[in-house]
N, C-alpha and C positions, 0 to 999 in steps of 0.2 A: 791621730785620735784627738777629738775635741771633747773636753769635759766641762760640764756646767757645775762650777763649785758652789753656786748660790751664795756668793759672798755677802749678800744683804742679810742672810740669816745667821751669820757668825755671831757668837756671843763673846764680846771683847774680853771678859775675865777668864774665859775658858780656852780661848785660842790665842796663841802668841802671834800668829800671822795667818794671812789668807793664802790658800794654795793647796797643793797636794803633796804627799810624801810618797815616793816611789821606792820599792824594795824589790830587787831581783834575787831570787834564791832558788835552790833546788827544791823540788816538790816534797821531798821527805825531811826537810829541815824546817825548824820554826823560824818565822820572820821576826826581826827586831828592828822596826822602823826607826826608833830613837837612836840606835847604835849604827846601823848599817845602811839606812836609807838616805836618799837625797831629796831635797825640796825643790818643787817647781812652782814658781810664782805665777799668779794669774796675769793674763794679758801678755805673756811672753812666749816666744818660740824657744823650745829647749831641745837640743840634740845630745845624744849620748853615744859613745862608742863601746862596743863589747868585744871581749876576747874570751874564747872558750878555753879553759884550762882543765886538763884531765890529770888526776893524781893516781899513780900506781903504787901498790904495795905488794911485795912478794916475800913470803916467808920461806927462805931458801934452806934453813936448817932449824926446823921447829923445836927439836930437842934442846938446843942451846940458845934459842931465840936470836938468831942472826937473820936480819931482814935487809932487803934492798928496797929503797923508795926513790922515786923520781917523778918529776912533773913534766908534762908535755903540753906545749901551747899549740893550738890549732890555728 
């Protein structure tokens, strides 16, 4: 993917650096780029690696709130 960040239009007092902030999140969650994102500088090639993690939660005894939880990496 190639992005034109239009660096010449940046306003120095409003932007701490040129580039883009990338956030990967589930479609049903709110994104927080300041906390969870990573920055990509202009003029650089950036590669990332991803691992899909699925979290399971099973309520085995609802009356006394005993649950099993586990995580599985694909």
